[in-house]
FIPAKE-155446 format. One record per residue: residue in three letters; z, x, y of N, C-alpha, C in turn. Coordinates in steps of 0.2 Angstrom, whole numbers, plus 5000, padded with zeros to 4 digits. Each point is the difference from the previous one (the first is absolute). Example, Ala and Ser with C-alpha at 12.3 -4.5 7.8 and 13.67 -1.06 7.14 Angstrom:
ALA503950664972500049965006500050045006
SER499649985005500150045006500349965005
This chain:
MET446852786616499449994996499450035004
ARG500150045005499550035004499550044995
LEU500350054996499550044996499749964995
PHE500349954997499749954995499449975003
ARG500049985005499449965003499550055001
SER500150065002499550055002499750034993
LEU500450014995499750034994499749954996
SER500149935000499849964995499349995000
GLY499650015005499349995000499650064997
ASN500350065001499650064998500550054998
ALA500449994995500650044999499850084999
GLY499550014996499850074999499850045005
SER499949975006499850045006500650025004
ASN500649984998500650025004500550044996
ARG500450045003500450044996500750025004
LEU500550014996500650025003500150084999
GLU500150045005499950075000500750035001
GLY500250054995500550045001499850075001
ARG500550054999499850075001499650034995
ARG500249984994499650034994499649954996
THR500149945001499749944996499749955005
PHE499649954997499949945003499949954995
LEU500149945002500049944996499549955002
ARG499649974996499549955001499949954994
ALA499849945001499949964995499450024996
PRO500050004993499550024996499449965001
VAL499450044999499349965000499650024994
GLU499449975000499650014994499850084999
ARG499950035005499850074999500650054997
ASP500649975000500550044997500150004992
TRP499649964997500049994993500050064996
ALA499550055001499950064996500650045001
ALA500350015006500650055001500649974997
TYR500149935000500549964997500050014993
ALA499449994997500050014992500150074998
ASP499750055004500150074998500850025000
LEU500349985006500750025001500449964995
ARG499949944999500549964995499850034993
ALA499450014998499950034993500350074999
ALA500050045005500350075000500749994999
SER500349955003500749995001500349954995
ARG499649984995500249954996500750014996
ASN500150064997500650014996500650005005
PHE499950025006500550015005500249935003
LEU499549955000500249945003500249954995
GLU499750004994500149944996500849994998
PRO500450055000500749984998500449955005
TRP499750005006500349965005499749945002
GLU499449984997499649955002499949944995
PRO499849945002499849954995499450034995
THR499949974994499550034996499349995003
TRP499750064999499350005003499549964996
PRO499649955003499549974996499550054997
PRO499649984995499550044998499550025005
ASP499849965005499550025005500450025007
ALA500650025000500450025006499650045005
LEU499650044998499650055004499349985002
SER499849944997499349985001499849985007
ARG499450005002499849985007500249935000
ASP499849964995500249925001500749995001
ALA500450044996500749995001500350025007
PHE499750055003500250025006499849955006
PHE499449974999499749955005500449944999
ARG500349984994500449945000500750025003
ARG500250065000500650025003499949995008
LEU499450035002499949995007500049935003
ASN499749954996500049935001500749985001
ARG500450024995500749975001500450035006
TYR499950075001500350035006499749965007
THR499449985000499749975006500349935001
SER500149964994500349945000500750005002
ASP500450054998500750015001500150015008
TRP499650055002500050025007499949945005
ARG499449964998499849955004500649945000
ASP500349994995500549954999500750035002
ASP500150065002500650035002500550004994
LYS499750014994500550014994500150074998
GLY499550055002500150074998499550045004
TYR500250065000499650055004500050074996
SER499450014997499950064996499550055003
MET500350065000499650065003499950064995
PHE499650045001499950064997500350065005
VAL500250054997500350065003499550055000
PHE499850035005499550065000500350065004
GLU499850064998500250065003499650005007
ARG500350015005499749995007499450055001
GLU500150064998499550055001499350004996
SER500149994994499549994995499749934999
ALA500449955001499949934999500049994992
ALA500350044996500149994993500549954998
LEU499849964996500549954997500650034997
LEU500649985002500650024997500449954996
GLY499949945001500449944997499949945003
GLY500549954999500049945003500749975001
ILE500049965005500649975002499949935003
SER500549964999500049935002500649965001
VAL500049955004500549955000499849944998
SER500349974995499749944997500549945000
ASN499849954997500549945000500449995006
VAL499650005006500349995006500249935001
ARG500749995002500349935001500250005007
ARG499849945003500149995007500649955001
GLY500049965005500649965001500650035001
VAL500649984996500650045001500150064997
ALA499550024996500050074996499750065004
GLN499449995002499650055004500150074996
THR499849994993500150064996499350014996
GLY499950074998499550014995500250054995
THR499650014995500250054994499550065000
LEU500350065000499750065001499750024993
GLY499450035000499850034994499650065002
TYR499950054995499650065002499950044994
TRP499550055000499850044995499650065003
ILE500150064997499750065002499750044995
GLY499450035001499750044995500450064998
GLU500050024994500450054997499950075004
ALA499450015002499950075003500350005007
HIS500249945003500250005007500849985000
ALA500349994994500749985000500450065002
GLY500649985003500550055002499850045006
GLN499549985004499850045006500249975007
GLY500349944999500249975007499549955002
TYR499449994997499549955002500349935000
MET500349984994500249935000500649995004
ARG500450055002500549995005499849985006
GLU499450045003499749985006499749935000
GLY499649994994499749944999500449945000
LEU500650014997500549945000500349995007
ASP500150055004500249995007499549975004
LEU499450014999499449975004500049924998
LEU500149994993500049934998500649965003
LEU500650035000500649975003499949985007
GLY499750055004499949995007499649945001
PHE499549994996499549945000500449944998
CYS500450004995500449944997500449985006
PHE500450045003500649985004499749995007
THR499550035002499750005007499549955001
ASP499550004995499449965001500049934996
LEU500350014994500149944996500749965002
GLY500450035003500649975002500549984994
LEU500050044995500449994994500750025002
HIS500549974997500750015001500350054995
ARG499650004994500350034994499450024995
VAL500050064998499650034995500450014993
GLU499849974995500350024993499650044996
ALA500350034995499750054995500450004994
ALA499750014994500350014994499750064996
CYS500450034996499850064996500450004994
LEU499750034995500350014993500650055001
PRO500549994997500650055001499850074998
SER499550014996499850074998499550035005
ASN499849965005499550035005500450035006
ALA500250064998500450045005499650015007
ALA499350024999499650015006500049945004
SER499949954998499949945004500749985003
GLN500550014997500749995003500150055006
ARG499850064999500150055005499649985006
LEU499449984999499549985005500349945004
LEU500349954997500249945003500750025004
LEU500450044997500650025004499950045006
ALA499550054999499850045006499749965005
SER499749944999499749965005500449955003
GLY500750004998500549965003500249944996
PHE499749994994500249944996500750004997
SER500349955000500649994996500049974993
GLU500350034996500049974993500549945000
ASP499749944998500349945000500349984994
GLY499750024994500349984994499550014994
PHE500249974994499650014994499849934997
ALA499450004998499749934998499850014993
ARG500249964995499950014993499349974999
LYS499650044996499349984998499649975006
TYR500050035005499749985006499350005001
LEU499650054997499350005000499750024993
LYS499449984999499750024993499650065001
ILE500250064998499750065000499850024994
ARG499350024999499750024994500249954994
GLY500049945002500049944995500749994998
VAL500550035004500749994998500449985006
TRP500449945000500549995005500550055001
GLN500150035006500450065001500549995006
ASP500650024999500550005005499750045006
HIS500249985006499850045007500650015004
LEU500050055004500450015006499749965006
LEU500449975004499749965006500250045006
PHE499650005005500150045006499749955006
SER500350015006499749975006500150045006
LEU499649985005500150035007499949955005
LEU500449995005500049955005499650035006
ALA499749965004499750025006500450045005
GLU500749985001500450035004500350074998
ASP499950014993500250074997499450055000
HIS499449985001499550044999499950055006
GLN500050064998500050065005499450044999
PRO499449985003499450034998500050085002
THR499750044995499950075002499250015001
THR499649954999499350015001499849945005
LEU499750025006499849955005499249994998
TYR499949944998499349994998499649975006
ARG499450014999499549985005499549964996
LEU499849945003499549964997499350025004
ASP499650024996499350025002499549944998
LYS499649985005499549954998499350025001
């Protein structure tokens, strides 16, 4: 829990750094970049996500999201970060581990999205490696789980390249675009994680 205690007070001032990207918790000043990137990528993202509410990109909706992120972080329930290009500090996407379960499980659920203009360039691969190092080293998780639609070949490639194993098939697992849809299930254990990115925590 070392990193959790450090970040919980002022998460936005800290970041996990890789070679090409860095991760940090979103803050209020990120709203315009977030709204612009999501709007430009809407057709690219919508097939894989829950139905967007009418105000999905509004400032108020973003601030509500930040409040939920802060609460989850404080209560050790979830850790949401944005992925940025290291040189330009441009927003690339988002990544999170949510639904953290302690006790005998020590497990969390992975989620991520990337802007259409930045997809397929290895950014999310490094971002995921940074997050996994955080999950297994600083949060002390034993297992990280993920799920994706059977038609989402890009997400499957990312998970497999990151060391995840395919565990099975779940019928009508998540509601995507208003419809309960089947998903493929994946997981990665702490002992099987072989990081390719050595992250550094900048404070």
